[in-house]
FIKEVO-504786 format. One record per residue (C-alpha): residue in one letter; chain; x, y, z; residue number from 1. Coordinates in steps of 0.1 Angstrom, whole numbers, plus 2048, in hexadecimal, padded with zeros to 3 digits. Layout:
residues N
<node 'a' 'A' <X Y Z> NUM>
...
END
This chain:
residues 314
<node 'm' 'A' <7A0 E9D 81D> 1>
<node 'r' 'A' <7B8 E96 83A> 2>
<node 't' 'A' <7A8 E80 859> 3>
<node 'v' 'A' <7B1 E82 87F> 4>
<node 'e' 'A' <7C0 E5F 87D> 5>
<node 'e' 'A' <7D9 E69 85F> 6>
<node 's' 'A' <7E7 E8A 877> 7>
<node 'g' 'A' <7EB E7A 89D> 8>
<node 'e' 'A' <7DD E85 8BB> 9>
<node 'v' 'A' <7FC E9F 8BF> 10>
<node 'g' 'A' <7F8 EAE 89A> 11>
<node 'l' 'A' <7D2 EB1 89F> 12>
<node 'i' 'A' <7D4 EC3 8C3> 13>
<node 'a' 'A' <7F1 ED8 8B0> 14>
<node 'm' 'A' <7D5 EE2 898> 15>
<node 'i' 'A' <7BA EE9 8AE> 16>
<node 'r' 'A' <7D2 EFF 8C4> 17>
<node 'r' 'A' <7D3 F19 8A2> 18>
<node 'w' 'A' <7AF F17 898> 19>
<node 'l' 'A' <7A3 F21 8C2> 20>
<node 'p' 'A' <7AB F48 8C3> 21>
<node 'p' 'A' <7C7 F4C 8DE> 22>
<node 'g' 'A' <7B3 F5E 8FC> 23>
<node 'd' 'A' <7B8 F83 906> 24>
<node 'g' 'A' <7C9 F87 927> 25>
<node 's' 'A' <7BD F76 940> 26>
<node 'v' 'A' <7CC F54 932> 27>
<node 'v' 'A' <7EC F4D 940> 28>
<node 'v' 'A' <7F4 F2D 92F> 29>
<node 'g' 'A' <7DE F20 916> 30>
<node 's' 'A' <7DB F01 906> 31>
<node 'g' 'A' <7F9 EE9 8FE> 32>
<node 'd' 'A' <7FF EE0 921> 33>
<node 'd' 'A' <7F3 EC8 940> 34>
<node 'c' 'A' <7DB EE2 94D> 35>
<node 'a' 'A' <7CE F07 940> 36>
<node 'v' 'A' <7D5 F25 956> 37>
<node 'v' 'A' <7C2 F41 95B> 38>
<node 'r' 'A' <7BF F62 96D> 39>
<node 'g' 'A' <79C F69 982> 40>
<node 'a' 'A' <791 F7B 9A3> 41>
<node 'k' 'A' <7A0 F6D 9BE> 42>
<node 'v' 'A' <78C F4D 9C7> 43>
<node 'e' 'A' <777 F4C 9E5> 44>
<node 'g' 'A' <78A F39 A02> 45>
<node 'g' 'A' <7A9 F3B 9EF> 46>
<node 'k' 'A' <7C8 F4D 9F7> 47>
<node 'g' 'A' <7CE F6A 9E6> 48>
<node 'g' 'A' <7E5 F6C 9C5> 49>
<node 'e' 'A' <7DC F50 9B7> 50>
<node 'e' 'A' <7D3 F44 995> 51>
<node 'i' 'A' <7B9 F2A 987> 52>
<node 'v' 'A' <7BF F0B 97A> 53>
<node 'l' 'A' <7A5 EFC 95F> 54>
<node 'k' 'A' <7AA ED6 952> 55>
<node 's' 'A' <792 EBE 942> 56>
<node 'd' 'A' <793 E9A 937> 57>
<node 'p' 'A' <77F E7C 92C> 58>
<node 'v' 'A' <77C E53 932> 59>
<node 'i' 'A' <76D E41 91C> 60>
<node 'e' 'A' <75E E1A 919> 61>
<node 'g' 'A' <774 E0F 900> 62>
<node 'r' 'A' <78D E26 904> 63>
<node 'h' 'A' <79A E2B 928> 64>
<node 'f' 'A' <78A E09 938> 65>
<node 'v' 'A' <77A DED 92C> 66>
<node 'r' 'A' <753 DE4 92F> 67>
<node 'g' 'A' <751 DD3 94C> 68>
<node 'a' 'A' <767 DE9 95D> 69>
<node 's' 'A' <762 DF2 983> 70>
<node 'a' 'A' <74A E0F 984> 71>
<node 'g' 'A' <75D E20 9A3> 72>
<node 'k' 'A' <780 E1B 994> 73>
<node 'v' 'A' <773 E2A 976> 74>
<node 'g' 'A' <767 E46 98B> 75>
<node 'h' 'A' <786 E46 99B> 76>
<node 'k' 'A' <79B E4B 97C> 77>
<node 'a' 'A' <782 E66 96F> 78>
<node 'v' 'A' <78A E7B 986> 79>
<node 'g' 'A' <7B1 E71 988> 80>
<node 'r' 'A' <7B9 E79 968> 81>
<node 'v' 'A' <7AF E9F 96F> 82>
<node 'l' 'A' <7C0 E99 990> 83>
<node 's' 'A' <7E0 E8F 97E> 84>
<node 'd' 'A' <7E3 EB1 969> 85>
<node 'f' 'A' <7E1 EC6 988> 86>
<node 'a' 'A' <7F6 EB7 996> 87>
<node 'a' 'A' <80D EB9 976> 88>
<node 'm' 'A' <80A EDF 97B> 89>
<node 'g' 'A' <811 EE1 9A1> 90>
<node 'a' 'A' <7ED EEA 9A1> 91>
<node 'v' 'A' <7D0 EE5 9BF> 92>
<node 'p' 'A' <7AD ED4 9B5> 93>
<node 'r' 'A' <78C EE5 9C5> 94>
<node 'w' 'A' <76E EDF 9AC> 95>
<node 'l' 'A' <768 EC6 994> 96>
<node 'l' 'A' <748 EC1 979> 97>
<node 'a' 'A' <742 EA1 96D> 98>
<node 'n' 'A' <72D E93 94B> 99>
<node 'l' 'A' <720 E74 94B> 100>
<node 'v' 'A' <71A E60 928> 101>
<node 'l' 'A' <703 E42 930> 102>
<node 'r' 'A' <6F8 E26 91C> 103>
<node 'p' 'A' <6CE E26 927> 104>
<node 'd' 'A' <6D3 DFE 934> 105>
<node 't' 'A' <6EF E0E 949> 106>
<node 's' 'A' <6E4 E03 96E> 107>
<node 'v' 'A' <6DB E21 98B> 108>
<node 'e' 'A' <6F0 E0B 9A2> 109>
<node 'y' 'A' <70F E10 988> 110>
<node 'v' 'A' <70D E30 988> 111>
<node 'r' 'A' <707 E34 9A8> 112>
<node 'k' 'A' <72B E22 9AC> 113>
<node 'l' 'A' <73A E36 993> 114>
<node 'c' 'A' <735 E5D 9A9> 115>
<node 'h' 'A' <73D E4A 9C9> 116>
<node 'g' 'A' <760 E43 9B7> 117>
<node 'm' 'A' <766 E63 9A9> 118>
<node 's' 'A' <759 E77 9C8> 119>
<node 'r' 'A' <771 E63 9E0> 120>
<node 'l' 'A' <78E E6B 9CC> 121>
<node 'a' 'A' <784 E90 9C9> 122>
<node 'a' 'A' <781 E95 9F1> 123>
<node 'r' 'A' <7A1 E81 9F4> 124>
<node 'f' 'A' <7B0 EA1 9E7> 125>
<node 'g' 'A' <796 EB9 9EF> 126>
<node 'a' 'A' <785 EBE 9D3> 127>
<node 'v' 'A' <75D EC2 9D2> 128>
<node 'i' 'A' <74A EB6 9B2> 129>
<node 'v' 'A' <72F ECE 9B0> 130>
<node 'g' 'A' <71E EC2 98E> 131>
<node 'g' 'A' <71F EB8 96C> 132>
<node 'd' 'A' <701 EAA 951> 133>
<node 'v' 'A' <6F5 E84 944> 134>
<node 's' 'A' <6F2 E7F 922> 135>
<node 'q' 'A' <6E5 E5E 90F> 136>
<node 'g' 'A' <704 E4A 8FB> 137>
<node 'r' 'A' <713 E2C 8EC> 138>
<node 'd' 'A' <72E E23 906> 139>
<node 'v' 'A' <734 E2F 926> 140>
<node 'a' 'A' <747 E53 92D> 141>
<node 'v' 'A' <751 E6A 948> 142>
<node 'h' 'A' <75C E8D 93C> 143>
<node 'v' 'A' <768 E9F 95A> 144>
<node 'f' 'A' <771 EC7 95F> 145>
<node 'g' 'A' <787 ECF 976> 146>
<node 'c' 'A' <78F EF6 989> 147>
<node 'g' 'A' <7AA EFA 9A0> 148>
<node 't' 'A' <7C4 F12 9AD> 149>
<node 'v' 'A' <7E9 F1D 9AA> 150>
<node 'p' 'A' <801 F35 9BA> 151>
<node 'k' 'A' <801 F4F 9A2> 152>
<node 'g' 'A' <81B F4B 98B> 153>
<node 'k' 'A' <825 F29 99D> 154>
<node 'a' 'A' <815 F0F 984> 155>
<node 'v' 'A' <82E EF9 979> 156>
<node 'l' 'A' <831 EF8 94D> 157>
<node 'r' 'A' <83C EDE 936> 158>
<node 's' 'A' <853 EF9 926> 159>
<node 'g' 'A' <86D EFE 944> 160>
<node 'a' 'A' <886 EE6 93A> 161>
<node 'r' 'A' <8A9 EF7 938> 162>
<node 'a' 'A' <8CB EE9 929> 163>
<node 'g' 'A' <8D8 ED8 94A> 164>
<node 'd' 'A' <8BD ED1 95F> 165>
<node 'a' 'A' <8B6 EAF 96B> 166>
<node 'v' 'A' <89B E91 95B> 167>
<node 'y' 'A' <888 E82 977> 168>
<node 'v' 'A' <869 E6B 97A> 169>
<node 't' 'A' <854 E60 995> 170>
<node 'g' 'A' <849 E3D 9A2> 171>
<node 'q' 'A' <849 E22 987> 172>
<node 'l' 'A' <843 E20 95F> 173>
<node 'g' 'A' <82D E07 94C> 174>
<node 'g' 'A' <814 DE9 94E> 175>
<node 's' 'A' <7FA E04 958> 176>
<node 'l' 'A' <7DE DEB 945> 177>
<node 'r' 'A' <7E3 DD2 964> 178>
<node 'g' 'A' <7CC DE6 974> 179>
<node 'r' 'A' <7E1 E08 985> 180>
<node 'h' 'A' <7CF E1F 968> 181>
<node 'l' 'A' <7AC E1A 97B> 182>
<node 's' 'A' <7BD E1E 99E> 183>
<node 'f' 'A' <7DD E39 99C> 184>
<node 't' 'A' <7DF E51 9B2> 185>
<node 'p' 'A' <7E4 E73 9A7> 186>
<node 'r' 'A' <803 E85 9B5> 187>
<node 'l' 'A' <7F7 EA6 9BC> 188>
<node 'a' 'A' <80D EA8 9DE> 189>
<node 'e' 'A' <82B EA4 9C9> 190>
<node 'g' 'A' <820 EBA 9AE> 191>
<node 'v' 'A' <81B ED5 9C9> 192>
<node 'f' 'A' <83C ECE 9D9> 193>
<node 'l' 'A' <84E ECE 9B5> 194>
<node 'r' 'A' <840 EF0 9B2> 195>
<node 'd' 'A' <85F F00 9C4> 196>
<node 'y' 'A' <87A EE4 9B3> 197>
<node 'a' 'A' <86D EDE 98B> 198>
<node 's' 'A' <875 EF0 96E> 199>
<node 'a' 'A' <860 EDF 95E> 200>
<node 'm' 'A' <845 EC6 961> 201>
<node 'm' 'A' <82A EAD 954> 202>
<node 'd' 'A' <816 E88 958> 203>
<node 'v' 'A' <81E E6D 94A> 204>
<node 's' 'A' <7FB E63 938> 205>
<node 'd' 'A' <801 E5C 914> 206>
<node 'g' 'A' <828 E47 91C> 207>
<node 'l' 'A' <848 E52 927> 208>
<node 'a' 'A' <857 E50 901> 209>
<node 's' 'A' <83A E6B 8F8> 210>
<node 'd' 'A' <83B E81 918> 211>
<node 'a' 'A' <861 E84 919> 212>
<node 'r' 'A' <85B E90 8F7> 213>
<node 'h' 'A' <840 EA7 8FE> 214>
<node 'l' 'A' <852 EB8 918> 215>
<node 'a' 'A' <871 EB9 902> 216>
<node 'v' 'A' <85A ECD 8E5> 217>
<node 'a' 'A' <84D EE6 8FD> 218>
<node 's' 'A' <86A EED 90C> 219>
<node 'g' 'A' <87F EED 8EC> 220>
<node 'v' 'A' <89C ED6 8F8> 221>
<node 't' 'A' <8A7 EB2 8F2> 222>
<node 'v' 'A' <89F E98 910> 223>
<node 'a' 'A' <8B9 E81 913> 224>
<node 'l' 'A' <8AA E64 927> 225>
<node 'e' 'A' <8BF E48 937> 226>
<node 'a' 'A' <8AF E25 930> 227>
<node 'r' 'A' <8C2 E13 950> 228>
<node 'a' 'A' <8B2 E2E 966> 229>
<node 'i' 'A' <88B E2D 95C> 230>
<node 'p' 'A' <87A E21 975> 231>
<node 'c' 'A' <866 DFC 967> 232>
<node 'a' 'A' <84D DF1 978> 233>
<node 'p' 'A' <84F DC8 982> 234>
<node 'g' 'A' <849 DB8 963> 235>
<node 'v' 'A' <84A DD4 94B> 236>
<node 's' 'A' <864 DD7 932> 237>
<node 'l' 'A' <878 DF5 929> 238>
<node 'r' 'A' <861 DFD 90C> 239>
<node 'g' 'A' <842 DF8 923> 240>
<node 'a' 'A' <84F E12 938> 241>
<node 'l' 'A' <854 E29 91B> 242>
<node 'c' 'A' <835 E20 907> 243>
<node 'd' 'A' <819 E13 91E> 244>
<node 'g' 'A' <80C E37 928> 245>
<node 'e' 'A' <7F0 E3C 947> 246>
<node 'd' 'A' <809 E3B 960> 247>
<node 'f' 'A' <800 E5D 96B> 248>
<node 'e' 'A' <821 E62 97F> 249>
<node 'l' 'A' <834 E84 97E> 250>
<node 'l' 'A' <84E E88 966> 251>
<node 'f' 'A' <85E EA8 967> 252>
<node 't' 'A' <886 EBB 96B> 253>
<node 'v' 'A' <897 ECE 981> 254>
<node 'p' 'A' <8B9 EE4 981> 255>
<node 'r' 'A' <8DA ED5 981> 256>
<node 'r' 'A' <8DB EF3 99F> 257>
<node 'r' 'A' <8BD EE8 9B2> 258>
<node 'v' 'A' <8C5 EC3 9AC> 259>
<node 'v' 'A' <8D5 EBD 9D2> 260>
<node 'a' 'A' <8BD ECB 9E5> 261>
<node 'f' 'A' <89E EBD 9D3> 262>
<node 'e' 'A' <8AB E9A 9D8> 263>
<node 'a' 'A' <8AC E9D 9FF> 264>
<node 'a' 'A' <88E EB3 A00> 265>
<node 'w' 'A' <87C E98 9EC> 266>
<node 'g' 'A' <88C E77 A05> 267>
<node 'k' 'A' <87D E92 A22> 268>
<node 'a' 'A' <85C E96 A12> 269>
<node 'f' 'A' <851 E78 9FB> 270>
<node 'a' 'A' <863 E56 A0F> 271>
<node 'r' 'A' <84E E41 A02> 272>
<node 'v' 'A' <847 E4F 9DA> 273>
<node 'a' 'A' <867 E43 9C6> 274>
<node 'v' 'A' <87B E5F 9B1> 275>
<node 'r' 'A' <890 E56 998> 276>
<node 'r' 'A' <8AA E6B 983> 277>
<node 'i' 'A' <8A6 E60 961> 278>
<node 'g' 'A' <8B9 E79 94B> 279>
<node 't' 'A' <8C9 E9C 944> 280>
<node 'v' 'A' <8B9 EBA 92E> 281>
<node 'a' 'A' <8D3 EB8 912> 282>
<node 'g' 'A' <8C9 EDB 900> 283>
<node 'r' 'A' <8BE EE2 8DD> 284>
<node 't' 'A' <8DC ED7 8C8> 285>
<node 'h' 'A' <8DB EB2 8C6> 286>
<node 'r' 'A' <8D9 EA6 8A5> 287>
<node 's' 'A' <8CF E86 8A9> 288>
<node 'a' 'A' <8A9 E8D 8B9> 289>
<node 'p' 'A' <898 E9A 89F> 290>
<node 't' 'A' <872 E9F 8A5> 291>
<node 'g' 'A' <866 EAD 887> 292>
<node 'd' 'A' <873 ED3 890> 293>
<node 'g' 'A' <895 EC7 88E> 294>
<node 'c' 'A' <8A2 ED3 8B4> 295>
<node 'c' 'A' <893 EC1 8CF> 296>
<node 'g' 'A' <886 E9D 8D6> 297>
<node 'v' 'A' <892 E80 8EC> 298>
<node 'l' 'A' <8B4 E6E 8EF> 299>
<node 'l' 'A' <8B3 E46 8FC> 300>
<node 'd' 'A' <8D8 E43 905> 301>
<node 'g' 'A' <8E4 E57 8EF> 302>
<node 'r' 'A' <8CD E50 8D3> 303>
<node 'a' 'A' <8AB E61 8C7> 304>
<node 'l' 'A' <891 E4F 8D5> 305>
<node 'g' 'A' <878 E41 8B7> 306>
<node 'l' 'A' <862 E33 8CF> 307>
<node 'h' 'A' <83E E42 8DA> 308>
<node 'g' 'A' <824 E3D 8F3> 309>
<node 'y' 'A' <7FD E41 8EF> 310>
<node 'd' 'A' <7EE E54 8D3> 311>
<node 'h' 'A' <7CA E57 8CD> 312>
<node 'f' 'A' <7C6 E52 8A8> 313>
<node 'c' 'A' <7E4 E3F 89E> 314>
END
């Protein structure tokens, strides 16, 4: 009998998607992107013509943080991971639910700090934690579910990249385990801004090597990266920038005709947030970039990129 380790994270998710029903006409974007998008009644207090964005994510002791990590930072990361996925869709967060799994010997003070870390980051971006649940477990874990909104038809998907588009990434990549993975700032304002420019977008959580491949496969294209253009964090090698993961930066594409306008507008809107052009969408026909379907994948300086980022089951 095949195991999830043998399937790998990407293969397992693909099977789960086949096993789940596709949903009804209210589902705009189902599983397979950073968030799901559904149609619904007008959100109270929101603008007309909005769609609802849904996302859940866990942080688990021993996997996403080590035992002894600051409770406040664990709470920050738990909420931040969900908010980063909202950013990748160009969405605005509204409400969050948080389920806490706690060991019986967990101190109440730890839980207080955990909640403070969650609520502080949520409030910074206008979201409210409205409930959740608690349960006992062997390891501490926080599971956050989020609900947000995006103007109708404006969610930026992974699947919109086209040949000739420029490929960009925000910030610096690699070395997140030095502490940034517990203290990153979700790129929510940048994500909303990019609704007007990006053809495809996702956040860099598994590492650029894997996430560029996810975007390429979703769009049915080849992404051609340039090694010298990839913004490595100080003291981080190119391999680290490609594979470390948990950067929570935005990876996105911009149509060629909009590149000049985008770069000028970005410079005015986000003078303190670096953005780098790291490659080009080369199209579907590059024979040296197979990913199993023979038509799409990632090149690095013209050669097939064999490196991968993080996989939960590898």
